[in-house]
Every structure is written in structure tokens, then in C-alpha cells.
C-alpha positions as CSV (number, residue, x, y, z in Angstrom):
1,M,114.6,104.9,130.4
2,T,113.1,101.4,130.6
3,D,109.7,100.5,129.2
4,S,108.4,100.1,132.7
5,A,109.5,103.7,133.6
6,I,107.2,105.2,130.9
7,R,103.9,106.2,132.3
8,N,101.0,104.9,130.2
9,P,99.3,107.6,128.1
10,R,95.5,108.0,128.4
11,I,95.1,107.4,124.6
12,I,97.2,106.0,121.8
13,Y,96.2,106.6,118.2
14,V,97.6,104.0,115.9
15,F,97.5,105.4,112.3
16,S,97.9,103.4,109.1
17,G,97.6,104.3,105.5
18,K,99.2,103.9,102.1
19,R,102.0,106.1,100.8
20,K,100.9,109.6,100.0
21,S,97.5,109.0,101.7
22,G,98.3,111.9,104.0
23,K,99.2,110.2,107.3
24,D,101.8,112.8,108.3
25,Y,99.4,115.6,107.4
26,V,96.5,114.2,109.4
27,T,98.6,113.2,112.4
28,T,100.2,116.7,112.5
29,L,96.7,118.3,112.5
30,L,95.7,116.0,115.4
31,E,98.8,116.8,117.4
32,Q,98.1,120.5,116.9
33,R,94.5,120.0,118.2
34,L,95.7,118.0,121.2
35,G,98.5,120.4,122.1
36,D,101.7,119.9,124.0
37,R,100.5,116.9,126.0
38,S,100.7,114.8,122.8
39,I,103.6,113.5,120.8
40,I,103.9,111.9,117.3
41,L,105.9,108.6,117.5
42,R,107.1,107.2,114.2
43,L,107.8,103.4,114.1
44,S,109.9,104.1,111.0
45,G,112.1,106.6,112.9
46,P,114.0,104.0,114.9
47,L,114.1,101.8,111.8
48,K,115.6,104.5,109.7
49,Q,118.1,105.6,112.4
50,A,119.4,102.0,112.9
51,Y,119.5,101.4,109.1
52,A,121.3,104.7,108.5
53,E,123.9,103.9,111.2
54,E,124.5,100.4,109.8
55,N,124.8,101.7,106.2
56,S,126.5,105.1,106.8
57,L,123.6,107.1,105.5
58,D,122.1,110.5,106.4
59,Y,119.4,109.7,108.9
60,Q,117.7,113.1,108.6
61,R,117.3,112.7,104.9
62,L,115.7,109.3,105.4
63,L,113.0,111.0,107.5
64,D,111.7,113.4,104.8
65,A,109.7,112.9,101.7
66,S,112.8,113.1,99.4
67,D,114.2,111.2,96.5
68,Y,117.1,110.2,98.9
69,K,114.6,108.2,101.0
70,E,113.0,106.7,97.9
71,K,116.4,105.6,96.6
72,H,117.0,103.6,99.8
73,R,113.4,102.5,100.4
74,A,113.5,99.0,99.0
75,S,116.7,97.9,100.8
76,M,115.5,99.6,104.0
77,I,112.2,97.7,103.8
78,A,114.1,94.4,103.4
79,W,116.3,95.2,106.3
80,G,113.4,96.1,108.5
81,E,111.5,93.0,107.5
82,A,114.4,90.9,108.7
83,K,114.5,92.7,112.0
84,R,110.8,92.2,112.5
85,K,111.0,88.5,111.8
86,E,113.4,88.3,114.7
87,D,111.1,90.4,117.0
88,H,107.7,91.7,115.9
89,G,107.6,94.4,118.6
90,Y,111.2,95.6,118.1
91,F,110.5,98.9,116.4
92,C,107.3,99.6,118.5
93,R,109.4,99.4,121.7
94,L,112.1,101.6,120.3
95,A,109.6,104.2,119.2
96,I,107.8,104.5,122.5
97,R,111.1,105.0,124.4
98,T,111.2,108.5,122.8
99,A,108.0,109.3,124.8
100,R,108.3,110.9,128.2
101,D,105.9,110.4,131.0
102,H,104.2,113.8,130.6
103,Y,102.6,112.9,127.3
104,D,98.9,112.0,127.6
105,A,98.4,111.1,124.0
106,W,100.7,109.1,121.7
107,I,100.1,109.4,118.0
108,I,101.7,106.5,116.2
109,S,101.9,107.8,112.7
110,D,102.9,104.9,110.6
111,A,101.8,101.4,111.6
112,R,102.4,99.1,108.6
113,R,101.7,95.6,109.7
114,P,99.1,93.7,111.8
115,T,101.9,93.0,114.3
116,D,102.4,96.8,114.8
117,V,98.7,97.3,115.6
118,E,98.5,94.2,117.7
119,F,101.5,95.3,119.8
120,F,99.6,98.4,121.0
121,K,96.2,96.6,121.3
122,K,97.9,93.9,123.4
123,N,100.0,96.1,125.6
124,Y,97.6,99.1,125.9
125,P,94.2,97.6,125.3
126,T,92.1,100.3,126.9
127,Q,94.1,103.2,125.4
128,T,94.5,102.1,121.8
129,V,92.4,103.7,119.0
130,T,93.1,102.4,115.4
131,V,92.8,104.9,112.6
132,R,93.1,104.2,108.8
133,V,93.8,107.2,106.5
134,M,92.6,106.5,103.0
135,A,92.9,108.5,99.7
136,E,92.0,107.6,96.2
137,I,94.9,106.5,93.9
138,D,94.5,109.6,91.6
139,I,94.7,111.9,94.7
140,R,97.8,110.0,95.9
141,E,99.4,110.4,92.4
142,Q,98.7,114.1,92.5
143,R,100.6,114.2,95.8
144,G,103.6,112.6,94.1
145,L,103.0,108.9,94.3
146,V,104.8,106.9,91.6
147,V,103.6,103.3,91.9
148,T,106.7,101.2,92.2
149,K,106.8,97.4,91.9
150,G,108.6,95.9,94.9
151,I,107.5,98.8,97.1
152,D,103.8,99.4,96.7
153,D,103.1,95.7,96.6
154,A,105.4,94.9,99.5
155,P,104.1,94.0,103.0
156,S,105.1,97.5,104.3
157,E,102.4,98.9,102.0
158,C,99.8,96.1,101.8
159,A,99.9,94.1,105.1
160,L,97.1,96.2,106.6
161,D,94.9,96.5,103.4
162,D,92.5,93.8,104.7
163,Y,92.9,94.5,108.4
164,L,89.6,95.1,110.2
165,P,88.1,96.7,112.1
166,W,89.5,100.2,112.2
167,D,88.0,102.4,115.0
168,V,88.1,105.4,112.7
169,V,88.5,105.8,109.0
170,I,89.6,109.2,107.6
171,K,89.0,109.8,103.9
172,N,91.7,112.3,102.9
173,N,90.7,113.1,99.3
174,G,91.1,116.9,99.6
175,N,87.8,117.6,101.4
176,Q,89.1,119.4,104.5
177,G,85.6,119.5,106.1
178,E,85.5,115.8,106.1
179,V,89.0,115.5,107.6
180,N,88.1,118.0,110.3
181,R,84.9,116.1,111.2
182,Q,87.0,112.9,111.8
183,L,89.6,114.9,113.7
184,E,86.8,116.2,116.0
185,I,85.9,112.6,116.7
186,L,89.5,111.7,117.6
187,T,89.8,114.8,119.8
188,F,86.6,114.0,121.6
189,M,87.9,110.5,122.3
190,A,91.0,112.1,124.0
191,D,88.8,114.5,126.0
192,D,86.4,111.7,127.0
193,R,89.3,109.7,128.4
194,E,90.5,112.7,130.4
195,G,87.7,112.0,132.8
196,D,88.8,108.4,133.1
197,R,92.0,109.4,134.9
């Protein structure tokens, strides 16, 4: 399917956040609220698949939160950075190809660089909603974060630290009520755009 054959969704949520901030958790909750007309698209999925193929690794194990992924993280980041230098939108285009024309909401779960966010804002200016998931360092450590030099100070973790403005900021420090309130806002945005079609 070519890029032009994919029907534009009515809303695209572009999520960003540090490791162990709870991006996957929050995006899964949003997908559940929006139902079967939404899809989670991971920019890291195509990256991990191509990296696994090129290096004879287990692609499925690179997708989970395992020690296997952590073992390969640094070299995978360096490989991805080299690809991005060649073409900033490469992984964004690969990710959206997994969408089919019946999805009204795309949930990009893992934007990591300004160029990721800008790809969607440039190509889908009226549909894009940017979302930053934040969690305190002690909460992230309770979730299993081990701060690692060369990973947690790399562009894949830090490039969006000073990016502004975010349309919505979700503080995911364990207060489910606060997370639910922010998810209600995101759900309302999708419902509100339903009328625009």
C-alpha cells in the first residue's frame, strides 16, 4: 500500500515520554477508550524489525520490555540514528504503512525526536495532537528504570526534553484519577473531530 493510498485519520495522537514513564500503558488505555477504530503505531517497531533482520536477532523479543531488548538498545539506537540522518521521516513513513484506511485514530506511541513530531505536524497539521507522558524519576525507578549512561542521556531519550508546546501533558505518577482525566480530554478531542468529517 502506498502512502497516498492510506486514508487520513481524523486524529493522530503523537506521544512522547522518557523510558518507564508509562507511554505504553497510557496509549493502551487510550486505544481501549477509542475502540476498534483506533490503532497504536510504534515508530520503534519498523526500526526494531529492520535492525533485527540486519543483525539476525529475534524481532519479537526486541518489542517487549525484556533484558534482551536492553542488551541491544545502545547499538540499535546508533543504527537508528544513522538511518534518521539519511532520512528524518523514514521510520514515521514505515510505521503509518501498517495503518489501514478504516482507522480513524492513529496513536503514535513513541515519538523520540523533534523530527518525529514535526513529520506528523507537517503532513497532518489539522489532525495532530501532541502528548507528553511524564513521571518522576523515583516512580520510573520503581517501574524498573536503571539509569544507563549512553542510553538515558542519548538523543533517543533527551531530544524532546525541551520541546514545546505539548497539546496535552499526562502526569503518570501513580494517580489513576489524574491519568483518567487527561484520557477524557484526549477522548473528547477525538469525539469532537468526528463532527468535522
